[in-house]
Residue frames relative to the residue before (quaternion, step in Angstrom):
aa qw qx qy qz dx dy dz
M 1.0000 0.0000 0.0000 0.0000 0.00 0.00 0.00
A 0.5056 -0.6574 0.4874 0.2732 3.60 -0.95 0.97
T 0.4012 -0.6901 0.5567 0.2303 3.58 -1.04 0.72
A 0.6194 -0.5436 0.3835 0.4170 3.55 -1.10 0.35
T 0.6598 0.5326 -0.2989 0.4378 3.57 1.09 -0.75
S 0.6297 0.4861 -0.3385 0.5027 3.64 1.17 -0.68
E 0.6281 0.4994 -0.3769 0.4627 3.72 1.02 -0.63
I 0.6552 0.4732 -0.3760 0.4533 3.65 0.85 -0.69
L 0.6361 0.5089 -0.3754 0.4421 3.73 0.82 -0.75
R 0.6686 0.5260 -0.3115 0.4234 3.55 0.85 -0.87
A 0.6690 0.4664 -0.2921 0.4996 3.55 1.03 -0.89
E 0.6598 0.5202 -0.3392 0.4230 3.79 0.86 -0.38
Q 0.5525 0.6575 -0.4080 0.3097 3.59 1.01 -0.47
P 0.6613 0.5127 -0.3523 0.4192 3.63 0.75 -0.64
I 0.5842 0.5810 -0.3586 0.4387 3.59 1.14 -0.71
A 0.6924 0.4895 -0.2594 0.4622 3.59 0.76 -0.97
E 0.6607 0.5233 -0.2959 0.4495 3.52 1.06 -0.87
K 0.7896 0.3499 -0.2064 0.4599 3.56 0.76 -0.83
A 0.3712 0.7936 -0.4227 0.2319 3.56 1.38 0.01
A 0.6687 0.4998 -0.2959 0.4642 3.59 0.95 -0.89
A 0.6815 0.4838 -0.2871 0.4680 3.61 0.94 -0.79
A 0.6557 0.5389 -0.3145 0.4250 3.55 0.97 -0.74
R 0.6915 0.4922 -0.3066 0.4308 3.50 1.02 -0.76
T 0.6317 0.5240 -0.3356 0.4623 3.71 1.18 -0.04
E 0.5362 0.6377 -0.4228 0.3565 3.68 1.15 -0.05
Y 0.7956 0.1819 -0.1126 0.5668 3.76 0.94 -0.15
P 0.5270 -0.6384 0.4721 0.3030 3.49 -1.31 0.57
G 0.6275 0.5452 -0.3731 0.4121 3.67 1.01 -0.20
A 0.3504 -0.7144 0.5645 0.2198 3.53 -1.32 -0.08
L 0.2268 -0.7850 0.5676 0.1003 3.51 -1.13 0.68
V 0.0416 -0.8171 0.5740 -0.0350 3.58 -0.58 1.12
V 0.1073 -0.8341 0.5394 -0.0424 3.59 -0.35 1.29
V 0.1654 -0.7184 0.6618 0.1363 3.68 -1.36 0.68
E 0.0228 -0.7731 0.6338 0.0067 3.57 -1.16 0.71
G 0.3710 0.7158 -0.5547 0.2055 3.46 -1.31 0.26
I 0.6005 -0.5588 0.4076 0.4013 3.55 -1.20 0.46
D 0.6827 -0.4434 0.3921 0.4285 3.61 -1.34 0.25
G 0.8008 0.2866 -0.2142 0.4803 3.50 -0.92 0.99
S 0.5277 0.6702 -0.3964 0.3395 3.61 1.22 0.04
G 0.5404 -0.6445 0.3801 0.3848 3.55 1.28 -0.27
K 0.3989 0.7686 -0.4371 0.2428 3.66 1.26 0.03
S 0.7424 0.4510 -0.2878 0.4032 3.49 0.86 -0.89
T 0.5327 0.5947 -0.3499 0.4901 3.46 1.37 -0.56
Q 0.6965 0.4667 -0.2633 0.4773 3.65 0.79 -1.06
L 0.6588 0.4515 -0.3564 0.4849 3.72 0.86 -0.60
Y 0.6421 0.5108 -0.3732 0.4330 3.63 0.86 -0.66
L 0.6367 0.5144 -0.3288 0.4710 3.56 0.99 -0.74
L 0.6221 0.5039 -0.3224 0.5051 3.57 0.95 -0.87
K 0.6501 0.5427 -0.3000 0.4391 3.63 0.75 -0.83
R 0.6774 0.4756 -0.2508 0.5020 3.57 0.91 -0.94
W 0.6410 0.4985 -0.3337 0.4789 3.67 0.97 -0.74
L 0.6649 0.4837 -0.3057 0.4801 3.61 0.98 -0.82
E 0.6639 0.5125 -0.3138 0.4450 3.65 0.93 -0.81
I 0.6205 0.5009 -0.3324 0.5036 3.58 1.07 -0.75
G 0.7100 0.4626 -0.2824 0.4496 3.62 0.95 -0.72
G 0.5951 -0.6421 0.3314 0.3518 3.64 1.33 0.05
Y 0.4451 0.7540 -0.4138 0.2492 3.41 1.36 -0.17
R 0.4649 -0.6656 0.5173 0.2707 3.65 -1.12 0.62
L 0.2621 0.7915 -0.5207 0.1836 3.55 -0.19 1.21
H 0.2162 -0.7473 0.6174 0.1167 3.49 -1.50 0.08
F 0.1970 -0.8092 0.5490 0.0711 3.48 -0.87 0.97
T 0.0113 -0.7891 0.6120 -0.0515 3.64 -0.87 1.06
E 0.0705 -0.8033 0.5857 0.0820 3.59 -1.11 0.56
W 0.6770 -0.5048 0.3426 0.4118 3.50 -1.34 0.47
N 0.8747 0.1218 -0.0827 0.4617 3.55 -1.31 0.64
S 0.4664 0.6976 -0.4252 0.3392 3.53 0.88 1.04
S 0.4684 0.6802 -0.4447 0.3466 3.61 1.26 0.02
P 0.4521 -0.7181 0.4669 0.2491 3.50 -1.04 0.92
L 0.4845 0.7296 -0.3549 0.3272 3.42 1.55 -0.46
V 0.7991 0.2067 -0.0566 0.5617 3.56 0.93 -1.04
K 0.3385 0.7704 -0.4883 0.2314 3.64 1.16 0.14
S 0.6935 0.5105 -0.2729 0.4290 3.54 0.83 -1.11
A 0.6739 0.5130 -0.2804 0.4519 3.48 1.03 -1.05
T 0.6407 0.5300 -0.3185 0.4552 3.55 1.05 -0.88
K 0.6423 0.5565 -0.2816 0.4455 3.59 1.08 -0.96
R 0.6848 0.4960 -0.2691 0.4611 3.43 0.98 -0.93
G 0.6605 0.5078 -0.2909 0.4703 3.61 1.03 -0.86
K 0.6750 0.4683 -0.3266 0.4674 3.59 1.08 -0.71
Q 0.6650 0.5180 -0.3262 0.4278 3.64 1.00 -0.74
R 0.7264 0.3898 -0.2198 0.5216 3.55 1.28 -0.52
R 0.3102 -0.7972 0.4492 0.2578 3.47 1.44 0.02
M 0.3140 0.7650 -0.4666 0.3137 3.40 0.96 1.21
L 0.5380 0.6717 -0.3737 0.3460 3.68 1.24 -0.13
T 0.2301 -0.7358 0.6218 0.1381 3.46 -0.73 1.01
P 0.6747 -0.4492 0.3442 0.4739 3.74 -1.16 0.18
T 0.6769 0.5273 -0.3089 0.4103 3.57 0.88 -1.07
T 0.6510 0.5471 -0.2613 0.4566 3.52 1.07 -1.35
F 0.6533 0.5249 -0.2995 0.4561 3.51 0.84 -1.04
S 0.6621 0.5029 -0.2984 0.4687 3.64 0.89 -1.02
L 0.6949 0.4887 -0.3017 0.4327 3.54 0.76 -0.91
L 0.6081 0.5290 -0.3602 0.4698 3.68 1.09 -0.72
H 0.6452 0.4974 -0.3367 0.4722 3.68 0.99 -0.95
A 0.6324 0.5573 -0.3190 0.4333 3.66 0.99 -0.80
A 0.6419 0.4971 -0.2992 0.5013 3.51 1.09 -0.96
D 0.6510 0.5059 -0.3357 0.4555 3.67 0.85 -0.77
F 0.6636 0.4789 -0.2934 0.4941 3.58 0.97 -0.88
A 0.6377 0.5024 -0.3513 0.4664 3.76 0.82 -0.69
D 0.6828 0.4775 -0.3333 0.4413 3.56 0.85 -0.82
R 0.6831 0.4601 -0.3167 0.4705 3.60 1.02 -0.70
C 0.5856 0.5538 -0.3545 0.4740 3.60 1.13 -0.71
E 0.7208 0.4320 -0.2732 0.4682 3.78 0.70 -0.81
R 0.7458 0.4366 -0.2090 0.4577 3.57 0.94 -0.85
Q 0.7993 0.2455 -0.1041 0.5385 3.47 1.05 -0.87
I 0.7476 0.4605 -0.2624 0.4001 3.57 0.15 -1.45
L 0.7758 0.3793 -0.2412 0.4428 3.67 0.38 -1.10
P 0.6698 0.4853 -0.3509 0.4390 3.71 0.81 -0.64
L 0.6378 0.5082 -0.3059 0.4913 3.58 1.24 -0.64
L 0.6395 0.4945 -0.3580 0.4672 3.50 0.94 -0.72
H 0.6793 0.4864 -0.2885 0.4677 3.64 0.95 -0.81
G 0.6688 0.4808 -0.2772 0.4947 3.52 1.32 -0.55
G 0.5744 -0.6439 0.3427 0.3716 3.67 1.33 0.22
Y 0.4340 0.6988 -0.4661 0.3257 3.59 1.07 0.69
L 0.3904 -0.6273 0.5953 0.3157 3.54 -1.24 0.34
V 0.0963 -0.8062 0.5810 0.0568 3.68 -0.52 1.04
L 0.1795 -0.7548 0.6281 0.0588 3.53 -1.02 1.11
A 0.0755 -0.8246 0.5602 0.0217 3.56 -0.82 1.07
D 0.2086 -0.7631 0.5963 0.1362 3.58 -0.69 0.83
R 0.7731 -0.0422 -0.1261 0.6201 3.44 0.14 1.57
Y 0.0299 -0.7999 0.5988 0.0273 3.58 -1.11 0.71
V 0.7969 -0.2817 0.1942 0.4979 3.48 -1.04 -0.59
Y 0.5318 0.6069 -0.4138 0.4215 3.62 1.25 -0.24
T 0.5675 0.5535 -0.4083 0.4526 3.69 1.17 -0.47
A 0.6131 0.4810 -0.3575 0.5148 3.69 0.97 -0.65
F 0.6733 0.5395 -0.3094 0.4000 3.69 0.64 -0.85
A 0.7526 0.3860 -0.1927 0.4975 3.47 1.14 -0.81
R 0.6755 0.4850 -0.2096 0.5143 3.58 1.13 -0.94
D 0.7414 0.3594 -0.2962 0.4831 3.66 0.53 -0.92
A 0.6458 0.4776 -0.3866 0.4532 3.60 0.90 -0.56
A 0.5736 0.5532 -0.3951 0.4570 3.66 1.05 -0.36
R 0.6337 0.5137 -0.2785 0.5070 3.56 1.34 -0.63
G 0.6091 -0.5813 0.3387 0.4199 3.65 1.17 -0.15
C 0.4571 0.6615 -0.4875 0.3403 3.52 1.19 0.24
S 0.5446 -0.6219 0.4389 0.3522 3.65 -1.14 0.66
P 0.5349 -0.6526 0.4617 0.2738 3.53 -0.87 1.01
H 0.6271 0.4959 -0.3013 0.5197 3.67 1.12 -0.93
W 0.6464 0.5139 -0.3391 0.4507 3.63 0.68 -0.82
L 0.7066 0.4596 -0.2892 0.4536 3.52 0.81 -0.96
R 0.6125 0.5060 -0.3684 0.4828 3.73 1.08 -0.61
N 0.6642 0.4888 -0.3234 0.4640 3.66 0.91 -0.65
L 0.6637 0.5437 -0.2992 0.4175 3.53 0.99 -0.73
Y 0.7415 0.2969 -0.1789 0.5744 3.55 1.22 -0.62
S 0.3132 0.7952 -0.4847 0.1858 3.62 1.14 0.31
F 0.6224 0.5614 -0.3547 0.4143 3.59 1.31 -0.35
A 0.4748 0.7170 -0.3793 0.3415 3.65 1.44 -0.25
P 0.3745 -0.6918 0.5413 0.2969 3.66 -0.81 0.73
V 0.4987 -0.6562 0.4992 0.2673 3.51 -1.16 0.77
P 0.4730 -0.7088 0.4504 0.2665 3.56 -0.76 1.00
D 0.5141 -0.6093 0.5030 0.3340 3.57 -1.22 0.44
I 0.7961 0.0636 0.0110 0.6017 3.46 1.12 -0.84
T 0.0131 0.7846 -0.6182 -0.0453 3.69 -0.73 0.73
F 0.2160 -0.7794 0.5837 0.0718 3.49 -0.54 1.33
Y 0.0789 -0.7868 0.6104 0.0454 3.59 -0.68 1.05
F 0.2183 -0.7501 0.6209 0.0654 3.62 -0.46 1.42
R 0.0201 -0.8058 0.5902 -0.0443 3.45 -0.71 1.20
A 0.0568 0.7788 -0.6228 0.0480 3.60 -0.65 1.06
P 0.6104 -0.5605 0.3786 0.4123 3.55 -1.08 0.66
L 0.6254 -0.5843 0.3708 0.3605 3.61 -1.01 0.73
D 0.6671 0.4614 -0.3323 0.4813 3.71 0.70 -0.63
V 0.6463 0.5096 -0.3386 0.4560 3.63 0.91 -0.73
A 0.6878 0.4869 -0.2971 0.4490 3.55 0.85 -0.98
V 0.6554 0.5113 -0.2995 0.4684 3.62 0.91 -1.10
N 0.6674 0.4874 -0.3443 0.4455 3.74 0.89 -0.85
R 0.6370 0.5243 -0.3590 0.4364 3.53 0.98 -0.70
I 0.6608 0.4614 -0.2993 0.5108 3.73 0.91 -0.65
V 0.6968 0.4699 -0.3263 0.4326 3.69 0.63 -0.81
A 0.6258 0.5629 -0.3053 0.4454 3.49 1.20 -0.89
G 0.7807 0.3977 -0.1629 0.4537 3.52 1.03 -0.90
R 0.6544 0.4636 -0.3059 0.5131 3.57 1.37 0.02
P 0.4305 -0.6545 0.5521 0.2856 3.65 -0.97 0.69
K 0.7784 -0.1443 0.0994 0.6028 3.58 1.08 -0.61
L 0.4618 -0.6780 0.5128 0.2530 3.44 -1.10 1.05
K 0.4211 -0.6893 0.5168 0.2836 3.49 -1.02 0.72
Y 0.7293 -0.4962 0.2891 0.3718 3.57 -1.32 0.72
Y 0.7657 0.3566 -0.1876 0.5014 3.59 0.74 -1.14
E 0.6043 0.5606 -0.3511 0.4441 3.55 1.20 -0.63
A 0.6744 0.4066 -0.2894 0.5441 3.65 1.12 -0.56
G 0.4463 -0.6843 0.4819 0.3167 3.76 0.95 0.06
M 0.2353 0.7931 -0.5250 0.2001 3.66 1.01 0.75
D 0.5903 0.5762 -0.3584 0.4371 3.56 1.16 -0.44
L 0.6561 0.5198 -0.2926 0.4623 3.64 1.27 -0.29
G 0.4724 -0.7380 0.4035 0.2633 3.55 1.20 -0.09
F 0.3086 0.8024 -0.4666 0.2076 3.56 1.26 0.37
S 0.7569 -0.1241 0.1568 0.6222 3.60 1.02 -0.98
L 0.5223 -0.5874 0.5332 0.3129 3.48 -1.32 0.50
D 0.6631 0.4613 -0.3221 0.4937 3.67 1.09 -0.53
R 0.4932 -0.7041 0.4416 0.2568 3.60 -0.77 1.06
A 0.6327 0.5578 -0.3091 0.4393 3.45 1.00 -0.93
E 0.7131 0.4633 -0.2386 0.4689 3.42 0.79 -1.22
S 0.6347 0.5181 -0.3466 0.4567 3.66 0.94 -0.79
F 0.5988 0.5478 -0.3372 0.4771 3.67 1.16 -0.96
R 0.7089 0.5029 -0.2878 0.4021 3.65 0.76 -0.77
I 0.5963 0.5354 -0.3005 0.5172 3.39 1.30 -0.88
F 0.6804 0.4992 -0.3130 0.4357 3.58 0.81 -1.01
Q 0.6878 0.4839 -0.2812 0.4623 3.67 0.84 -0.99
E 0.5744 0.5384 -0.3970 0.4718 3.62 1.07 -0.55
R 0.6666 0.4890 -0.3356 0.4516 3.69 0.79 -0.94
I 0.6598 0.5156 -0.3072 0.4521 3.59 0.98 -0.88
L 0.6348 0.5258 -0.2981 0.4814 3.64 1.00 -0.85
T 0.6421 0.5026 -0.3561 0.4565 3.65 0.98 -0.59
N 0.6877 0.4889 -0.3032 0.4428 3.47 1.01 -0.91
Y 0.5743 0.5766 -0.3493 0.4644 3.52 1.17 -0.65
D 0.6753 0.5156 -0.2930 0.4386 3.63 0.82 -1.04
Q 0.6998 0.4658 -0.3065 0.4465 3.53 1.02 -0.61
M 0.6317 0.4954 -0.3476 0.4844 3.57 1.29 0.16
I 0.4050 0.7517 -0.4696 0.2245 3.64 1.13 -0.23
E 0.7900 0.3043 -0.2006 0.4930 3.57 0.77 -1.04
T 0.6383 0.5369 -0.3527 0.4241 3.60 0.95 -0.68
D 0.7595 0.3145 -0.1602 0.5464 3.58 0.96 -0.81
R 0.4421 -0.7263 0.4605 0.2549 3.67 1.17 0.43
F 0.1304 0.7661 -0.6064 0.1686 3.73 0.72 0.98
V 0.3507 -0.6340 0.6485 0.2335 3.46 -1.40 0.67
L 0.2676 -0.7947 0.5235 0.1509 3.64 -0.37 1.11
M 0.0101 0.7920 -0.6096 0.0318 3.64 -0.72 0.99
D 0.4288 -0.7328 0.4844 0.2111 3.43 -0.93 1.05
G 0.3385 -0.8142 0.4438 0.1599 3.61 -0.42 1.23
T 0.6027 0.5433 -0.3300 0.4825 3.52 1.40 -0.16
V 0.4738 0.6687 -0.4342 0.3741 3.69 1.17 -0.16
R 0.6434 -0.5217 0.3989 0.3934 3.63 -1.12 0.43
V 0.5597 -0.6031 0.4073 0.3964 3.62 -0.80 0.74
N 0.7161 0.4527 -0.3041 0.4357 3.66 0.60 -1.09
K 0.6741 0.4654 -0.3385 0.4631 3.73 0.87 -0.73
L 0.6434 0.4921 -0.3733 0.4522 3.70 1.01 -0.58
Q 0.6301 0.5195 -0.3446 0.4630 3.59 1.05 -0.71
K 0.6187 0.5540 -0.3489 0.4342 3.63 0.99 -0.53
M 0.6616 0.5000 -0.2811 0.4830 3.49 1.15 -0.89
M 0.6507 0.5324 -0.2997 0.4508 3.47 1.08 -0.82
R 0.6370 0.5201 -0.3114 0.4763 3.58 1.08 -0.67
E 0.6421 0.5106 -0.3169 0.4760 3.54 1.01 -0.93
I 0.6827 0.4758 -0.3297 0.4458 3.71 0.81 -0.86
V 0.6230 0.5312 -0.3452 0.4589 3.67 1.07 -0.72
T 0.6485 0.5227 -0.3114 0.4574 3.52 0.98 -0.92
E 0.7108 0.4718 -0.2781 0.4414 3.55 0.84 -0.94
R 0.7667 0.4070 -0.1935 0.4572 3.67 0.95 -0.80
V 0.7504 0.2890 -0.1784 0.5670 3.56 1.37 -0.44
D 0.3691 -0.6893 0.5756 0.2394 3.61 -0.98 0.85
L 0.2804 -0.8220 0.4905 0.0721 3.49 0.11 1.43
A 0.6051 0.5886 -0.3656 0.3921 3.49 1.04 -0.82
R 0.5869 0.5807 -0.3979 0.4001 3.68 1.10 -0.51
F 0.7275 0.4729 -0.2321 0.4396 3.58 1.18 -0.60
L 0.5143 0.6199 -0.4217 0.4163 3.52 1.39 0.31
P 0.6150 -0.5551 0.3751 0.4158 3.57 -1.14 0.83
K 0.4458 -0.6907 0.4706 0.3204 3.64 -1.04 0.80
K 0.5148 -0.6587 0.4736 0.2773 3.56 -1.05 0.71
K 0.4004 -0.7105 0.5146 0.2646 3.60 -0.80 0.93
């Protein structure tokens, strides 16, 4: 019988194999940040975004679970605690598909630098932690363009969890993974849930060519490293306004 790990690894292979071809389909570029809650990814992407905006670069920012198309359905499902792992996953996929077709792909084809706070890898890590099949998830998101750079911000589990728990008056039901029955204590359930997600992310580092970033490094030093990597791997001059 195949293990969950072997299933994840088999499912990931096509992504890595088609990456080079996928990146040549449009004049734009896609830069993504991933990581568990509390890893520092959103802070770093915001700082990168502000730096690029000040520099006058042509860019667009998008974030996970932000499409108005499915917002009301997701909110209702959460309030009534009606979301199964599969239903939750499909709602996120619908959200991503809407943003991909209306924002991400048109702007990539239009020559924009697109910055994404979480991408399909969030579904591969989080939904698999909820019990969804890794192979099914890969097929579900097979239409997604492969990023030019995927920054994976990795912080030790205790560090990341403590950052979130310290900054939240109360963890939300699904955020804490309470629907999965790990523990009656929300903080403990959240920790177990995040540990599973972290394991899934770690298994994607090589197959999906993540750029590993240490989430415990000082914010300014980490940002400097991030800017250097983007400058090395993306021709930023393409995203400056054209001279008249």
